[in-house]
LOSE-887882 format. One record per residue (C-alpha): residue in one letter; y, x, z. Coordinates in steps of 0.25 Angstrom, whole numbers, padded with zeros to 4 digits, always signed. Example, Ala and Ser with C-alpha at 12.3 -4.5 7.8 and 13.67 -1.06 7.14 Angstrom:
// LOSE-887882
A-0018+0049+0031/S-0004+0055+0029/
This chain:
// LOSE-887882
M+0220+0437+0527/Q+0207+0434+0520/G+0206+0440+0505/L+0216+0451+0509/P+0208+0464+0502/G+0203+0476+0510/G+0192+0471+0518/V+0193+0471+0533/P+0202+0480+0538/D+0199+0491+0550/P+0211+0490+0560/Q+0212+0504+0565/Q+0213+0509+0549/L+0224+0497+0547/Q+0231+0501+0560/A+0230+0516+0556/T+0236+0512+0542/M+0248+0505+0547/L+0252+0516+0556/A+0251+0526+0544/I+0259+0519+0536/E+0269+0516+0549/Q+0270+0531+0551/A+0271+0534+0535/C+0284+0523+0535/S+0290+0529+0547/L+0290+0544+0541/I+0297+0538+0529/Q+0307+0533+0537/V+0311+0545+0544/H+0310+0553+0531/M+0298+0561+0539/N+0286+0567+0530/P+0289+0556+0519/A+0279+0562+0510/E+0266+0560+0520/A+0272+0544+0522/E+0272+0541+0508/K+0258+0547+0506/V+0254+0537+0518/L+0262+0524+0512/S+0256+0527+0499/S+0242+0529+0504/L+0243+0515+0509/H+0249+0510+0494/S+0237+0516+0487/S+0225+0514+0496/L+0214+0505+0492/M+0215+0490+0498/P+0226+0493+0508/Y+0229+0476+0510/Q+0223+0475+0525/A+0231+0488+0529/C+0245+0484+0523/R+0242+0469+0529/F+0240+0476+0542/I+0252+0484+0541/L+0260+0473+0536/E+0256+0463+0548/T+0255+0474+0559/S+0266+0484+0556/L+0278+0485+0562/M+0285+0494+0553/P+0293+0487+0541/N+0291+0499+0532/A+0275+0499+0533/R+0275+0485+0531/F+0282+0486+0518/Q+0273+0498+0512/A+0261+0489+0517/A+0266+0477+0509/G+0268+0487+0497/A+0255+0493+0498/I+0248+0479+0498/G+0255+0477+0484/D+0253+0492+0477/A+0236+0490+0482/A+0236+0475+0476/I+0243+0479+0462/R+0234+0491+0461/E+0221+0485+0466/W+0224+0471+0459/G+0211+0472+0450/I+0202+0474+0462/L+0208+0462+0470/T+0200+0450+0472/D+0210+0437+0468/D+0209+0433+0482/N+0214+0447+0487/K+0226+0445+0476/R+0229+0431+0482/S+0229+0436+0497/L+0237+0448+0495/I+0248+0439+0488/L+0247+0429+0500/Y+0246+0437+0510/C+0260+0444+0506/L+0266+0432+0504/N+0262+0427+0519/Y+0266+0439+0524/V+0281+0436+0518/M+0280+0422+0523/E+0276+0426+0537/H+0285+0437+0540/T+0297+0430+0534/G+0305+0432+0547/S+0303+0449+0548/P+0315+0457+0548/D+0309+0468+0538/G+0311+0459+0526/Y+0308+0471+0517/V+0293+0469+0521/Q+0293+0455+0517/S+0301+0458+0504/K+0289+0469+0500/V+0276+0460+0504/S+0284+0449+0497/A+0286+0457+0484/V+0271+0461+0486/A+0266+0448+0485/A+0275+0445+0473/R+0270+0457+0467/L+0255+0453+0469/L+0257+0439+0463/K+0262+0443+0451/R+0250+0453+0449/G+0242+0442+0450/W+0251+0432+0443/L+0241+0432+0430/E+0230+0431+0438/F+0232+0420+0448/P+0231+0405+0442/D+0244+0397+0445/Q+0238+0388+0456/E+0236+0403+0464/K+0251+0405+0461/G+0255+0392+0465/A+0248+0391+0478/I+0255+0406+0481/F+0268+0400+0477/F+0267+0387+0485/E+0269+0394+0499/V+0281+0402+0494/E+0287+0388+0489/Q+0285+0381+0503/S+0291+0393+0509/I+0302+0394+0498/Q+0304+0378+0502/G+0307+0381+0517/M+0295+0375+0523/H+0293+0387+0530/G+0306+0391+0534/P+0318+0399+0529/N+0311+0412+0532/R+0299+0409+0523/Q+0307+0402+0514/F+0314+0415+0510/A+0301+0423+0511/G+0297+0414+0500/I+0309+0415+0491/N+0309+0430+0493/F+0295+0430+0489/L+0299+0423+0476/E+0311+0433+0473/T+0300+0443+0474/L+0291+0436+0464/V+0302+0434+0455/S+0306+0449+0454/E+0291+0453+0453/F+0289+0443+0440/S+0302+0449+0433/P+0301+0459+0424/S+0312+0466+0429/T+0307+0468+0442/A+0292+0467+0442/S+0285+0477+0450/S+0275+0486+0442/M+0260+0482+0442/G+0256+0492+0431/L+0252+0480+0423/P+0257+0477+0410/K+0270+0469+0404/E+0263+0459+0400/F+0257+0456+0414/H+0272+0454+0418/D+0276+0447+0407/Q+0265+0437+0409/C+0270+0436+0423/Q+0284+0434+0420/L+0282+0424+0410/S+0271+0415+0420/F+0280+0417+0432/E+0293+0411+0424/V+0287+0399+0417/K+0278+0395+0430/F+0286+0398+0443/L+0299+0402+0441/K+0306+0391+0439/D+0298+0385+0452/F+0303+0397+0460/Y+0317+0394+0456/C+0315+0380+0460/W+0310+0384+0475/A+0322+0393+0477/Q+0331+0382+0472/A+0324+0373+0482/A+0325+0383+0493/V+0340+0385+0492/F+0342+0369+0492/N+0334+0367+0503/T+0342+0379+0512/A+0356+0374+0506/D+0359+0364+0516/K+0355+0372+0528/I+0364+0382+0523/L+0377+0376+0520/N+0375+0368+0534/S+0372+0379+0542/N+0383+0387+0549/V+0376+0400+0551/T+0366+0408+0542/I+0352+0403+0543/P+0339+0408+0537/E+0340+0397+0525/E+0349+0406+0519/K+0342+0417+0518/A+0331+0407+0510/C+0341+0402+0501/S+0348+0416+0497/A+0334+0420+0494/A+0332+0407+0486/L+0344+0410+0478/R+0341+0423+0475/L+0328+0418+0470/M+0334+0408+0460/L+0344+0420+0455/Q+0331+0430+0452/I+0324+0418+0446/L+0335+0415+0437/S+0336+0431+0434/W+0322+0429+0428/S+0320+0434+0414/F+0317+0420+0408/K+0306+0421+0395/P+0315+0415+0384/T+0311+0400+0380/L+0311+0394+0367/E+0321+0383+0369/H+0331+0376+0360/E+0344+0379+0363/N+0357+0374+0356/L+0363+0387+0354/D+0373+0383+0345/A+0379+0373+0353/K+0380+0381+0366/I+0386+0393+0358/K+0397+0382+0353/S+0401+0378+0368/G+0404+0392+0372/L+0389+0396+0377/R+0381+0408+0375/S+0366+0409+0373/D+0365+0425+0374/A+0366+0435+0384/I+0378+0445+0383/N+0377+0459+0385/L+0385+0463+0397/R+0391+0477+0400/K+0388+0478+0414/F+0379+0466+0418/E+0366+0459+0417/R+0366+0446+0414/S+0355+0439+0407/L+0355+0425+0402/V+0345+0416+0412/K+0338+0407+0401/P+0326+0400+0410/G+0324+0389+0399/S+0326+0373+0400/L+0314+0372+0410/W+0325+0376+0421/T+0334+0367+0418/D+0331+0358+0428/I+0333+0366+0439/L+0344+0375+0434/I+0354+0366+0426/S+0349+0349+0429/S+0348+0350+0443/A+0363+0356+0444/H+0357+0368+0451/T+0368+0378+0447/T+0379+0367+0453/W+0370+0366+0466/V+0370+0382+0467/L+0384+0382+0465/N+0387+0372+0475/F+0378+0378+0485/Y+0386+0392+0485/T+0400+0384+0484/T+0396+0377+0497/L+0391+0389+0504/R+0404+0397+0500/Q+0412+0386+0507/K+0405+0386+0519/Y+0406+0402+0520/S+0419+0402+0514/Y+0424+0410+0527/D+0414+0421+0527/T+0421+0430+0516/L+0408+0438+0516/W+0398+0428+0513/G+0398+0429+0498/D+0390+0441+0501/S+0379+0433+0508/P+0365+0433+0502/I+0366+0418+0499/A+0379+0418+0494/V+0376+0430+0485/S+0363+0423+0480/C+0369+0410+0477/R+0380+0416+0469/Q+0372+0426+0461/L+0362+0414+0458/I+0375+0406+0452/V+0378+0418+0444/Q+0364+0419+0437/L+0366+0403+0435/C+0378+0407+0425/S+0367+0414+0417/L+0359+0402+0414/A+0358+0400+0400/G+0348+0394+0388/A+0340+0382+0388/V+0340+0380+0403/F+0353+0373+0399/P+0352+0359+0391/N+0355+0358+0376/D+0369+0351+0379/N+0378+0361+0370/G+0380+0370+0383/D+0386+0359+0391/A+0377+0362+0403/Q+0378+0377+0404/I+0393+0377+0401/E+0394+0366+0412/H+0385+0376+0421/F+0393+0386+0420/M+0405+0378+0424/H+0399+0374+0437/I+0396+0389+0440/L+0412+0393+0437/S+0416+0382+0445/A+0410+0386+0457/V+0411+0402+0454/I+0426+0401+0452/L+0427+0400+0467/W+0422+0413+0469/I+0431+0420+0459/E+0445+0412+0459/P+0456+0414+0463/P+0452+0429+0458/N+0463+0435+0467/V+0462+0429+0480/I+0446+0432+0480/A+0450+0445+0476/E+0459+0446+0488/S+0449+0441+0496/I+0437+0453+0492/R+0449+0463+0494/N+0450+0457+0508/G+0435+0459+0512/G+0429+0447+0505/S+0416+0447+0497/E+0417+0449+0482/S+0404+0446+0479/E+0407+0431+0475/F+0418+0435+0466/I+0409+0446+0459/D+0398+0434+0458/G+0409+0425+0451/C+0413+0437+0440/H+0397+0438+0438/V+0399+0423+0434/L+0409+0423+0424/L+0402+0435+0418/S+0389+0425+0417/V+0396+0413+0411/A+0406+0422+0401/S+0391+0428+0396/L+0387+0415+0392/T+0400+0407+0388/S+0411+0410+0376/S+0425+0415+0381/S+0430+0402+0378/L+0419+0394+0386/F+0420+0404+0398/D+0435+0402+0399/N+0434+0386+0398/L+0424+0385+0409/L+0434+0387+0421/K+0444+0378+0414/S+0436+0365+0417/I+0440+0368+0433/R+0452+0378+0432/Q+0464+0379+0424/Y+0460+0392+0418/G+0448+0396+0410/T+0438+0407+0416/I+0444+0418+0408/N+0457+0417+0416/L+0449+0417+0428/L+0441+0429+0423/S+0454+0437+0420/A+0459+0434+0434/L+0446+0440+0440/T+0447+0453+0431/S+0461+0455+0436/E+0456+0455+0449/A+0445+0463+0448/V+0453+0474+0440/K+0463+0475+0452/S+0452+0476+0462/V+0446+0488+0455/L+0461+0496+0452/D+0462+0493+0467/N+0451+0500+0471/Q+0447+0509+0461/N+0444+0520+0471/E+0432+0511+0475/E+0420+0513+0465/E+0414+0499+0467/T+0423+0487+0470/W+0422+0470+0468/G+0433+0472+0458/S+0426+0482+0450/D+0412+0473+0450/A+0420+0460+0448/L+0428+0468+0436/D+0416+0473+0430/I+0410+0458+0429/L+0423+0452+0425/L+0426+0462+0414/E+0411+0460+0408/T+0416+0444+0407/W+0428+0448+0399/N+0418+0457+0390/V+0409+0445+0389/I+0420+0436+0384/L+0427+0446+0377/G+0418+0457+0373/E+0411+0459+0360/A+0398+0454+0367/C+0404+0440+0364/A+0411+0442+0352/D+0406+0429+0347/K+0413+0421+0358/S+0424+0413+0355/P+0438+0418+0357/M+0445+0419+0369/S+0455+0407+0372/A+0470+0409+0373/D+0470+0407+0390/G+0460+0418+0389/A+0466+0429+0380/L+0479+0425+0390/A+0470+0430+0402/A+0464+0441+0396/S+0477+0447+0393/N+0483+0445+0406/L+0470+0451+0413/F+0472+0462+0404/K+0486+0465+0408/I+0482+0465+0424/I+0471+0474+0420/V+0480+0483+0412/E+0492+0483+0424/S+0481+0485+0435/H+0475+0497+0428/L+0489+0504+0425/K+0493+0501+0440/A+0480+0508+0444/A+0482+0518+0433/A+0496+0523+0439/D+0492+0521+0454/S+0481+0533+0451/A+0491+0542+0444/F+0492+0549+0456/E+0478+0549+0462/D+0471+0562+0463/S+0456+0558+0467/D+0447+0556+0457/D+0449+0540+0459/A+0461+0542+0449/E+0452+0545+0437/Y+0448+0530+0438/F+0455+0527+0424/H+0448+0539+0418/V+0444+0538+0402/S+0430+0542+0403/V+0425+0533+0413/S+0416+0523+0406/K+0417+0512+0415/R+0432+0512+0414/D+0430+0511+0400/E+0421+0500+0399/Q+0431+0493+0409/L+0443+0496+0400/A+0436+0491+0387/L+0434+0479+0394/Y+0448+0478+0398/A+0451+0479+0383/L+0442+0467+0380/I+0451+0459+0389/A+0464+0465+0381/R+0459+0462+0368/A+0457+0449+0372/A+0472+0446+0372/A+0475+0457+0363/D+0489+0452+0360/T+0495+0454+0374/T+0485+0465+0378/I+0489+0475+0368/P+0503+0473+0369/F+0503+0474+0384/L+0496+0489+0381/E+0505+0493+0371/Q+0517+0489+0381/L+0510+0496+0393/F+0508+0508+0386/S+0523+0511+0380/E+0528+0507+0393/R+0520+0519+0400/F+0523+0528+0386/A+0537+0525+0389/R+0538+0527+0403/L+0532+0540+0401/S+0542+0545+0391/Q+0551+0541+0400/Q+0545+0549+0411/R+0546+0561+0402/D+0561+0562+0404/V+0562+0560+0420/E+0552+0567+0430/N+0543+0556+0433/D+0529+0557+0435/P+0522+0549+0423/T+0508+0550+0430/R+0508+0536+0432/T+0512+0532+0418/L+0501+0540+0414/E+0490+0535+0421/E+0494+0521+0415/L+0494+0527+0401/Y+0481+0533+0403/W+0475+0519+0408/L+0483+0511+0395/L+0477+0521+0385/L+0463+0519+0392/I+0464+0504+0390/T+0472+0503+0377/S+0460+0511+0371/H+0450+0502+0375/V+0459+0489+0371/L+0462+0494+0357/T+0448+0502+0354/D+0433+0501+0358/S+0424+0512+0362/G+0414+0511+0350/E+0406+0521+0355/G+0398+0525+0343/E+0404+0514+0334/T+0416+0513+0324/L+0427+0508+0331/L+0434+0496+0326/I+0448+0489+0332/P+0443+0479+0341/E+0443+0465+0335/A+0450+0458+0346/L+0463+0468+0341/Q+0460+0466+0326/A+0459+0451+0327/G+0471+0450+0337/F+0487+0450+0334/T+0487+0441+0323/N+0501+0438+0324/V+0505+0453+0322/V+0510+0456+0308/E+0516+0471+0308/V+0508+0483+0313/A+0519+0488+0322/Q+0518+0476+0330/H+0503+0477+0332/P+0501+0480+0348/V+0488+0487+0345/V+0495+0496+0335/T+0507+0497+0344/L+0497+0500+0356/S+0490+0511+0347/W+0502+0518+0343/S+0509+0518+0357/I+0496+0525+0362/I+0496+0535+0351/N+0511+0539+0352/F+0509+0541+0367/S+0496+0550+0364/R+0505+0558+0353/Q+0513+0563+0364/C+0501+0573+0369/L+0504+0582+0358/D+0518+0585+0364/P+0513+0596+0375/G+0525+0594+0384/I+0520+0578+0384/R+0505+0581+0384/G+0507+0589+0396/R+0514+0580+0405/Y+0509+0568+0402/F+0494+0570+0395/S+0484+0573+0405/P+0470+0575+0400/R+0467+0562+0407/L+0478+0555+0397/M+0474+0563+0385/E+0459+0558+0388/A+0463+0543+0387/V+0474+0547+0374/I+0462+0553+0366/W+0451+0543+0371/F+0462+0532+0365/L+0463+0539+0353/A+0450+0541+0350/R+0448+0527+0351/W+0460+0522+0343/V+0457+0532+0332/A+0443+0527+0331/T+0448+0513+0331/Y+0462+0512+0323/L+0461+0523+0312/V+0451+0513+0305/P+0448+0516+0289/L+0461+0509+0280/D+0449+0501+0272/V+0446+0494+0285/S+0461+0488+0285/R+0460+0486+0271/E+0448+0478+0272/I+0456+0470+0283/D+0467+0467+0275/S+0460+0462+0262/V+0455+0450+0271/G+0468+0446+0276/R+0482+0449+0282/H+0483+0438+0291/G+0480+0436+0306/S+0470+0445+0312/Q+0468+0452+0299/H+0480+0457+0298/S+0480+0463+0311/R+0466+0469+0309/K+0473+0475+0296/L+0485+0480+0305/L+0474+0487+0316/N+0466+0493+0305/S+0477+0499+0298/F+0489+0502+0308/A+0484+0517+0312/W+0485+0522+0298/D+0499+0516+0294/N+0509+0526+0290/N+0499+0537+0292/Q+0498+0535+0308/G+0482+0537+0305/E+0484+0550+0301/L+0495+0552+0311/V+0486+0548+0323/L+0474+0558+0317/D+0483+0569+0317/F+0487+0566+0332/V+0473+0564+0337/V+0469+0577+0332/L+0480+0584+0339/M+0478+0577+0351/S+0464+0582+0351/M+0466+0596+0349/V+0477+0594+0361/A+0468+0589+0370/L+0457+0598+0364/T+0465+0611+0369/T+0477+0607+0379/Y+0467+0599+0389/Q+0457+0611+0390/G+0445+0608+0401/E+0448+0592+0399/I+0434+0590+0394/E+0434+0576+0393/L+0447+0576+0386/Q+0442+0586+0376/T+0429+0577+0375/L+0437+0565+0371/T+0444+0572+0361/C+0432+0578+0354/Q+0422+0567+0355/K+0432+0554+0354/L+0445+0559+0348/L+0441+0569+0338/A+0429+0560+0334/S+0436+0549+0331/V+0446+0553+0320/V+0433+0559+0313/R+0425+0546+0315/R+0430+0538+0304/K+0431+0545+0291/H+0444+0539+0287/T+0451+0547+0299/C+0442+0558+0297/A+0448+0559+0284/Y+0461+0560+0287/V+0460+0569+0300/V+0453+0581+0292/Q+0466+0580+0284/L+0475+0583+0296/D+0482+0597+0301/S+0478+0595+0314/W+0463+0591+0311/R+0465+0605+0302/D+0469+0612+0315/L+0458+0606+0325/T+0446+0611+0313/R+0453+0624+0313/A+0455+0626+0329/F+0441+0621+0329/A+0436+0632+0320/S+0444+0643+0324/G+0444+0641+0338/R+0460+0642+0340/S+0466+0636+0350/L+0470+0621+0347/F+0484+0622+0353/S+0489+0633+0344/L+0486+0625+0330/S+0496+0627+0321/G+0506+0631+0333/R+0507+0616+0339/L+0501+0620+0352/Q+0499+0632+0361/V+0488+0635+0371/S+0486+0646+0381/V+0474+0653+0383/I+0471+0659+0397/C+0461+0671+0395/T+0453+0674+0406/H+0448+0688+0407/H+0433+0686+0407/A+0423+0695+0402/V+0415+0684+0396/L+0426+0682+0385/T+0424+0696+0380/Y+0410+0693+0375/A+0412+0678+0372/F+0411+0674+0359/I+0423+0679+0349/C+0427+0667+0342/E+0441+0661+0338/D+0435+0648+0344/L+0434+0652+0359/M+0446+0645+0362/L+0442+0632+0357/L+0428+0633+0362/L+0434+0635+0376/L+0442+0622+0375/L+0431+0612+0374/T+0417+0608+0380/T+0406+0610+0371/P+0403+0595+0368/S+0416+0594+0363/Q+0416+0607+0355/R+0404+0598+0348/S+0411+0585+0347/L+0424+0592+0341/A+0416+0600+0331/E+0406+0588+0327/T+0421+0580+0324/L+0428+0591+0316/A+0415+0592+0308/C+0414+0577+0306/A+0428+0578+0300/A+0423+0586+0287/S+0415+0574+0281/C+0428+0568+0280/I+0435+0579+0272/K+0434+0573+0258/D+0433+0586+0250/P+0418+0591+0252/E+0421+0605+0251/A+0433+0603+0261/S+0423+0597+0269/V+0414+0609+0270/Q+0426+0619+0271/Y+0430+0611+0283/L+0417+0612+0291/R+0416+0627+0287/D+0431+0629+0292/L+0426+0620+0305/M+0413+0624+0309/G+0413+0639+0302/P+0418+0646+0313/V+0411+0640+0322/A+0398+0644+0317/G+0404+0659+0313/C+0406+0660+0327/L+0393+0657+0334/V+0386+0665+0322/E+0396+0678+0325/N+0393+0677+0339/A+0378+0676+0338/S+0378+0688+0331/R+0385+0696+0340/S+0378+0708+0345/D+0381+0707+0359/L+0378+0693+0360/K+0367+0693+0370/S+0376+0700+0380/V+0387+0690+0380/A+0380+0677+0375/H+0376+0671+0390/Q+0391+0673+0394/P+0396+0660+0397/D+0408+0659+0389/V+0399+0663+0378/I+0389+0653+0380/Y+0399+0643+0379/M+0405+0647+0367/V+0392+0647+0360/C+0390+0633+0365/C+0403+0628+0361/L+0399+0634+0345/L+0387+0627+0346/E+0393+0614+0350/R+0402+0615+0338/L+0390+0617+0329/R+0384+0607+0335/G+0396+0597+0332/A+0397+0600+0319/A+0381+0599+0317/R+0384+0585+0322/A+0394+0580+0311/T+0385+0584+0299/Q+0387+0575+0288/P+0382+0575+0273/R+0395+0581+0268/T+0395+0592+0279/Q+0380+0594+0280/K+0380+0608+0272/V+0392+0614+0278/L+0386+0611+0292/F+0372+0616+0289/E+0379+0629+0284/M+0385+0630+0297/G+0371+0628+0304/H+0365+0638+0296/T+0375+0648+0299/V+0373+0646+0314/M+0357+0646+0313/N+0355+0660+0315/S+0366+0661+0326/L+0358+0649+0334/L+0346+0655+0333/T+0352+0668+0340/L+0358+0661+0350/L+0346+0653+0353/E+0339+0666+0357/V+0352+0673+0365/Y+0354+0660+0373/K+0339+0657+0376/N+0343+0655+0390/Q+0354+0647+0388/S+0350+0632+0386/E+0364+0627+0385/V+0365+0637+0373/I+0352+0633+0367/Y+0354+0619+0370/M+0366+0619+0360/I+0359+0627+0351/L+0348+0616+0350/K+0357+0605+0349/F+0365+0611+0337/V+0352+0612+0329/V+0349+0596+0332/D+0362+0593+0329/F+0363+0602+0316/I+0348+0598+0311/D+0352+0584+0314/G+0365+0584+0306/Q+0358+0591+0295/A+0344+0586+0293/V+0347+0574+0283/F+0354+0583+0274/L+0346+0595+0272/D+0341+0601+0260/G+0328+0610+0259/K+0334+0624+0260/E+0343+0618+0272/T+0331+0613+0278/S+0322+0625+0279/V+0335+0633+0284/L+0336+0624+0295/M+0322+0623+0299/S+0320+0637+0300/F+0331+0636+0309/C+0325+0628+0318/L+0312+0634+0318/R+0316+0648+0322/L+0326+0640+0333/L+0313+0635+0339/Q+0306+0649+0338/I+0317+0655+0346/Y+0318+0643+0356/S+0303+0644+0358/S+0302+0659+0360/H+0312+0659+0371/N+0305+0647+0377/I+0318+0641+0379/G+0316+0628+0388/K+0329+0626+0394/V+0334+0616+0384/R+0331+0601+0383/T+0317+0600+0374/G+0322+0588+0369/I+0333+0597+0360/L+0321+0607+0356/I+0314+0594+0352/T+0325+0590+0343/V+0326+0602+0335/L+0312+0601+0334/F+0312+0589+0329/C+0324+0592+0320/A+0316+0603+0314/R+0305+0596+0310/K+0315+0588+0301/F+0314+0600+0291/S+0300+0604+0293/P+0291+0602+0281/Q+0285+0590+0279/
């Protein structure tokens, strides 16, 4: 081809280059000498003006991989040498690649043609701002002729495939690197969108129209199907374009009043962006009834291939459905200003066609279980999610009522129940169609009911009834699955494990459905829990295996916790608004379903304090669920009394009276104090009876005990409890919690081990062996935080001295031992040191204005001991890490309170610590922590 860079080629040199590239490709394929082969290929990509050699390989070589490498080398060299190429050279390279693609449309090696097409698209974009529009138009003219089918279906497909590649190249998220600034890509994107994107959509649209009749009238698969599928993909790709916002007037108020949304919703699992191409696209997307034509085309194809259960997975079916799903996201000025009528009609047309994919749900689910394709069902669920994200719950529900006797929410309920049944029937499989569908459908419920759409209109009575029926099906299905898994020994029996984040996320979405019909679902849960509790009490008197009942109670604890409370990580928990606003007809607190359900579970939980019942029924796993429930319940329902008074001052009628009941019932008749006492006693049971159950102990320290000190009003009560005093004394002295007040007993098996002879001689050895070091830190922080809630300042100070004095004293005493170096590196001793450091660190993290002085005294007491340990454990990175982390937390807590004398003491300590660290060249601890110590030390340096 004239104008192709590189001068007159030498035939022998061309042949030698091709052979070298082919040999290198062969070596890579058989994994022989890959480094040398990569070197040969790299030399082609990096050589100067390799275009003639690459052209020779593309046109001569019989090895597809060699042709692939040659195409890539053309692109790399052209981008690298763009500045020295002439305009004719640039055009020639682009046209050569395009012609090559068109001339080799029948080649079986499609990936080579795709690579050449990508090179053409990349080079066209590189010269986009240089080439005049006339030259671009001339290039696209040939492409358009091919897409119109003038040169046959194969070239038609090649032309469409090139435009797919070109759109991908101009899209910021998929553009290839060119070493150019972002402004270049932004200018190309805007120019491409304004001048050509709509034309490309029209070309693809025309290609589908032109091939439709042949496809529908043919009894066999024809080449036009491949071109039609590609055209549908191109249309989908263009509608997925990130259109630049346009300043066009929209009557947003009228649309909102009609039930439409104009903003995008942040979904939990799925990406949904609104398609807003603007009013310039109205003629081809809306006025031309384009959506209706696509829907009719798919419906006709679906009827034609109704005998083929797998046709739904064919390329043309998948492409057409995905385009329909994307058309659901059309929004903005592309619709006329008619109070939202056109957009609502748009949704109704789509739903009237898509309902055939998903209705009746039970029949379709059975077909899928018998081997049918699930892709149509999944795409139908995606359509519902897209429509729900753009409509209010009332409009969403009403869309289907024009063609059915029920609303869209009823259909959503039926679909969700089938998905739940499928998931539970196939819970041993990692990924099933049911789990995919359930994720989409629960996301749809979240859009309708969740906080993201709190401004939507309330759900209708029919919708609430559908939600209630669905929740009952969900609960009954899960209870059956839980009972059936009672005797499974495999890992799959942990399907309902409390710590699984995916399970918690799913349960939280179930809870949203329950709250939508709380007046029926809460009593339903209370009935189920009471029945299981009563059944357990009956089984206590006979020799029946309670395992199935316990599994059901376990799952009921999980779901009830989600229904009654929110997770609220890092936030102050509030009683869910749906529960506060409901139950307007309830007058007496004893009749409130939330109250009766709460006390039912708490009364069940109290049974764990009885050693006999605990040993028979309360496994570590069940205890985890109980503690998890109580932690959330205490943080939610033990609200300050002034909150209920504020509600009472507003009114005592309807929802206001229900609000007051929920915000005050936990404190009636001193119930709140009794619950707090029980929580502390139960925590001690969990920390000592279930030795080695790390997750249970972690939940107890980090969730349950933390919840009782998080709010000042509950903390003020808990510090006055005898059980709390017992817990703090056990923490300080190290006595076994089971020996407290003679209530409980524990037996300790002492193993004859030489290390124990040299272990730190402290009374707190017992408790240190019971908890992991992170739990030690959490427990210490919780107990220290409680000091700020003691009203008497002197008593608060004494509380902390009694709590942390023995811990600091134990560390000082043992750091001063004469035989420290000989025993310090024993595993038990190292573990004990780490536990003590974690306790001190936990207390340091609890520093507050009232407790700063006494905690500084604690830190001052152990400073010399820490320096001693730093020298002794210079080769133990774990201990060094603990020491530095304590110092960081101690400084962070103290920094804003220190006076001049305290600043001098802390500054001197930091400098000595850094000197010792430097002198021993300790480099096994993360440098980030050391930098933090240095930064903290600078806070105290003289200005």
